[in-house]
TORKOL-4160 file (C-alpha; in steps of 0.2 Angstrom, whole numbers, padded with zeros to 4 digits, m for minus):
191
<pt num="1" X="0492" Y="0621" Z="0482"/>
<pt num="2" X="0485" Y="0604" Z="0480"/>
<pt num="3" X="0475" Y="0596" Z="0494"/>
<pt num="4" X="0484" Y="0585" Z="0506"/>
<pt num="5" X="0478" Y="0567" Z="0500"/>
<pt num="6" X="0484" Y="0550" Z="0505"/>
<pt num="7" X="0494" Y="0549" Z="0490"/>
<pt num="8" X="0504" Y="0565" Z="0495"/>
<pt num="9" X="0506" Y="0558" Z="0513"/>
<pt num="10" X="0513" Y="0542" Z="0507"/>
<pt num="11" X="0525" Y="0551" Z="0495"/>
<pt num="12" X="0531" Y="0562" Z="0510"/>
<pt num="13" X="0533" Y="0547" Z="0521"/>
<pt num="14" X="0540" Y="0533" Z="0510"/>
<pt num="15" X="0558" Y="0539" Z="0510"/>
<pt num="16" X="0560" Y="0538" Z="0528"/>
<pt num="17" X="0560" Y="0518" Z="0530"/>
<pt num="18" X="0570" Y="0516" Z="0514"/>
<pt num="19" X="0584" Y="0529" Z="0518"/>
<pt num="20" X="0585" Y="0525" Z="0536"/>
<pt num="21" X="0586" Y="0506" Z="0533"/>
<pt num="22" X="0599" Y="0508" Z="0520"/>
<pt num="23" X="0609" Y="0521" Z="0529"/>
<pt num="24" X="0608" Y="0512" Z="0546"/>
<pt num="25" X="0614" Y="0496" Z="0537"/>
<pt num="26" X="0629" Y="0504" Z="0528"/>
<pt num="27" X="0635" Y="0514" Z="0543"/>
<pt num="28" X="0632" Y="0499" Z="0555"/>
<pt num="29" X="0642" Y="0487" Z="0543"/>
<pt num="30" X="0655" Y="0501" Z="0542"/>
<pt num="31" X="0656" Y="0502" Z="0560"/>
<pt num="32" X="0657" Y="0483" Z="0562"/>
<pt num="33" X="0671" Y="0482" Z="0549"/>
<pt num="34" X="0681" Y="0496" Z="0557"/>
<pt num="35" X="0678" Y="0491" Z="0574"/>
<pt num="36" X="0668" Y="0506" Z="0580"/>
<pt num="37" X="0654" Y="0502" Z="0591"/>
<pt num="38" X="0648" Y="0520" Z="0591"/>
<pt num="39" X="0644" Y="0518" Z="0572"/>
<pt num="40" X="0636" Y="0501" Z="0575"/>
<pt num="41" X="0624" Y="0509" Z="0588"/>
<pt num="42" X="0621" Y="0524" Z="0576"/>
<pt num="43" X="0616" Y="0510" Z="0562"/>
<pt num="44" X="0605" Y="0501" Z="0575"/>
<pt num="45" X="0596" Y="0518" Z="0580"/>
<pt num="46" X="0593" Y="0522" Z="0562"/>
<pt num="47" X="0585" Y="0504" Z="0559"/>
<pt num="48" X="0574" Y="0507" Z="0575"/>
<pt num="49" X="0569" Y="0524" Z="0567"/>
<pt num="50" X="0565" Y="0515" Z="0551"/>
<pt num="51" X="0554" Y="0503" Z="0561"/>
<pt num="52" X="0544" Y="0518" Z="0569"/>
<pt num="53" X="0542" Y="0526" Z="0551"/>
<pt num="54" X="0537" Y="0510" Z="0542"/>
<pt num="55" X="0519" Y="0507" Z="0549"/>
<pt num="56" X="0514" Y="0525" Z="0545"/>
<pt num="57" X="0521" Y="0523" Z="0527"/>
<pt num="58" X="0513" Y="0506" Z="0525"/>
<pt num="59" X="0495" Y="0512" Z="0530"/>
<pt num="60" X="0496" Y="0528" Z="0520"/>
<pt num="61" X="0501" Y="0517" Z="0505"/>
<pt num="62" X="0486" Y="0506" Z="0508"/>
<pt num="63" X="0475" Y="0521" Z="0508"/>
<pt num="64" X="0484" Y="0529" Z="0493"/>
<pt num="65" X="0483" Y="0512" Z="0483"/>
<pt num="66" X="0464" Y="0511" Z="0485"/>
<pt num="67" X="0463" Y="0529" Z="0477"/>
<pt num="68" X="0477" Y="0526" Z="0464"/>
<pt num="69" X="0469" Y="0510" Z="0458"/>
<pt num="70" X="0454" Y="0519" Z="0452"/>
<pt num="71" X="0464" Y="0527" Z="0438"/>
<pt num="72" X="0462" Y="0520" Z="0421"/>
<pt num="73" X="0480" Y="0521" Z="0417"/>
<pt num="74" X="0487" Y="0511" Z="0432"/>
<pt num="75" X="0487" Y="0492" Z="0430"/>
<pt num="76" X="0480" Y="0484" Z="0447"/>
<pt num="77" X="0494" Y="0471" Z="0446"/>
<pt num="78" X="0507" Y="0485" Z="0449"/>
<pt num="79" X="0498" Y="0490" Z="0465"/>
<pt num="80" X="0496" Y="0473" Z="0471"/>
<pt num="81" X="0514" Y="0468" Z="0468"/>
<pt num="82" X="0519" Y="0484" Z="0477"/>
<pt num="83" X="0507" Y="0480" Z="0491"/>
<pt num="84" X="0514" Y="0463" Z="0493"/>
<pt num="85" X="0532" Y="0468" Z="0494"/>
<pt num="86" X="0527" Y="0482" Z="0506"/>
<pt num="87" X="0519" Y="0470" Z="0518"/>
<pt num="88" X="0535" Y="0458" Z="0519"/>
<pt num="89" X="0546" Y="0474" Z="0520"/>
<pt num="90" X="0535" Y="0480" Z="0535"/>
<pt num="91" X="0536" Y="0463" Z="0544"/>
<pt num="92" X="0555" Y="0463" Z="0542"/>
<pt num="93" X="0558" Y="0481" Z="0547"/>
<pt num="94" X="0546" Y="0480" Z="0562"/>
<pt num="95" X="0554" Y="0464" Z="0568"/>
<pt num="96" X="0571" Y="0471" Z="0566"/>
<pt num="97" X="0565" Y="0487" Z="0575"/>
<pt num="98" X="0560" Y="0476" Z="0590"/>
<pt num="99" X="0577" Y="0469" Z="0591"/>
<pt num="100" X="0585" Y="0486" Z="0589"/>
<pt num="101" X="0574" Y="0493" Z="0603"/>
<pt num="102" X="0580" Y="0479" Z="0614"/>
<pt num="103" X="0598" Y="0482" Z="0609"/>
<pt num="104" X="0597" Y="0500" Z="0614"/>
<pt num="105" X="0595" Y="0494" Z="0632"/>
<pt num="106" X="0610" Y="0482" Z="0630"/>
<pt num="107" X="0623" Y="0494" Z="0623"/>
<pt num="108" X="0637" Y="0482" Z="0627"/>
<pt num="109" X="0630" Y="0467" Z="0618"/>
<pt num="110" X="0639" Y="0467" Z="0601"/>
<pt num="111" X="0632" Y="0451" Z="0595"/>
<pt num="112" X="0614" Y="0458" Z="0597"/>
<pt num="113" X="0620" Y="0474" Z="0588"/>
<pt num="114" X="0627" Y="0464" Z="0574"/>
<pt num="115" X="0612" Y="0453" Z="0572"/>
<pt num="116" X="0601" Y="0469" Z="0570"/>
<pt num="117" X="0613" Y="0475" Z="0557"/>
<pt num="118" X="0613" Y="0459" Z="0547"/>
<pt num="119" X="0594" Y="0458" Z="0547"/>
<pt num="120" X="0595" Y="0476" Z="0542"/>
<pt num="121" X="0604" Y="0470" Z="0526"/>
<pt num="122" X="0588" Y="0461" Z="0522"/>
<pt num="123" X="0577" Y="0475" Z="0527"/>
<pt num="124" X="0587" Y="0487" Z="0516"/>
<pt num="125" X="0586" Y="0475" Z="0501"/>
<pt num="126" X="0567" Y="0473" Z="0503"/>
<pt num="127" X="0564" Y="0492" Z="0505"/>
<pt num="128" X="0574" Y="0495" Z="0489"/>
<pt num="129" X="0563" Y="0482" Z="0480"/>
<pt num="130" X="0547" Y="0489" Z="0487"/>
<pt num="131" X="0552" Y="0507" Z="0482"/>
<pt num="132" X="0556" Y="0502" Z="0465"/>
<pt num="133" X="0539" Y="0493" Z="0463"/>
<pt num="134" X="0531" Y="0509" Z="0470"/>
<pt num="135" X="0540" Y="0519" Z="0457"/>
<pt num="136" X="0533" Y="0509" Z="0443"/>
<pt num="137" X="0515" Y="0515" Z="0450"/>
<pt num="138" X="0520" Y="0533" Z="0450"/>
<pt num="139" X="0530" Y="0534" Z="0434"/>
<pt num="140" X="0523" Y="0519" Z="0425"/>
<pt num="141" X="0532" Y="0504" Z="0416"/>
<pt num="142" X="0545" Y="0507" Z="0404"/>
<pt num="143" X="0534" Y="0506" Z="0388"/>
<pt num="144" X="0523" Y="0520" Z="0395"/>
<pt num="145" X="0536" Y="0533" Z="0396"/>
<pt num="146" X="0539" Y="0535" Z="0377"/>
<pt num="147" X="0527" Y="0547" Z="0370"/>
<pt num="148" X="0509" Y="0549" Z="0369"/>
<pt num="149" X="0497" Y="0534" Z="0368"/>
<pt num="150" X="0495" Y="0527" Z="0351"/>
<pt num="151" X="0480" Y="0533" Z="0341"/>
<pt num="152" X="0477" Y="0549" Z="0351"/>
<pt num="153" X="0479" Y="0567" Z="0347"/>
<pt num="154" X="0491" Y="0574" Z="0361"/>
<pt num="155" X="0490" Y="0592" Z="0355"/>
<pt num="156" X="0471" Y="0593" Z="0358"/>
<pt num="157" X="0464" Y="0607" Z="0369"/>
<pt num="158" X="0465" Y="0602" Z="0388"/>
<pt num="159" X="0450" Y="0595" Z="0396"/>
<pt num="160" X="0447" Y="0592" Z="0415"/>
<pt num="161" X="0463" Y="0585" Z="0421"/>
<pt num="162" X="0468" Y="0575" Z="0436"/>
<pt num="163" X="0482" Y="0579" Z="0447"/>
<pt num="164" X="0494" Y="0570" Z="0435"/>
<pt num="165" X="0492" Y="0581" Z="0420"/>
<pt num="166" X="0481" Y="0568" Z="0411"/>
<pt num="167" X="0463" Y="0569" Z="0406"/>
<pt num="168" X="0449" Y="0556" Z="0410"/>
<pt num="169" X="0455" Y="0545" Z="0396"/>
<pt num="170" X="0473" Y="0545" Z="0402"/>
<pt num="171" X="0480" Y="0556" Z="0388"/>
<pt num="172" X="0494" Y="0568" Z="0393"/>
<pt num="173" X="0488" Y="0586" Z="0392"/>
<pt num="174" X="0496" Y="0603" Z="0396"/>
<pt num="175" X="0514" Y="0606" Z="0394"/>
<pt num="176" X="0519" Y="0588" Z="0394"/>
<pt num="177" X="0508" Y="0585" Z="0378"/>
<pt num="178" X="0518" Y="0599" Z="0369"/>
<pt num="179" X="0535" Y="0590" Z="0373"/>
<pt num="180" X="0530" Y="0572" Z="0371"/>
<pt num="181" X="0528" Y="0571" Z="0352"/>
<pt num="182" X="0545" Y="0580" Z="0350"/>
<pt num="183" X="0553" Y="0568" Z="0361"/>
<pt num="184" X="0545" Y="0553" Z="0353"/>
<pt num="185" X="0550" Y="0559" Z="0336"/>
<pt num="186" X="0568" Y="0564" Z="0340"/>
<pt num="187" X="0581" Y="0554" Z="0330"/>
<pt num="188" X="0589" Y="0540" Z="0338"/>
<pt num="189" X="0608" Y="0538" Z="0338"/>
<pt num="190" X="0614" Y="0522" Z="0332"/>
<pt num="191" X="0622" Y="0511" Z="0346"/>
């Protein structure tokens, strides 16, 4: 079993603010449209929980980013872009969470609930963009997904590998190395 690192902690925590902000916004908007205050309150509660989870996710990501930036196959610009989007997302989600907490003590104030839900739309969009940018770090940009690195022998004997299945030079090793050349050499269907 791998050791618990900041990277794993961040990967475990990051779905919470993303999913809670999106689900809270969708359910809150559905409640607003359907005239169901209970659904609106559920949405506001989900946005409040997203605000509670967001700082933990953000700070675990800061710690994980410092470790991931040391890898030779991760461009520092990817991490910085993700960190910038994450900072703005954190500010928006926590600010929305403050209003959501206040709304919890004003259950009959529909205007405040709807304000929280409308700000939640922006939070959901920001969380989605931030998650997308983070996925580019974990999975790499599109051009890095197609086969082994140019000029390397991906079928060589495995050396000391990182937790990503790559050796120190960033070359894919192990089971992925046996499959990657076949995928890259597979014939393409005409469009």
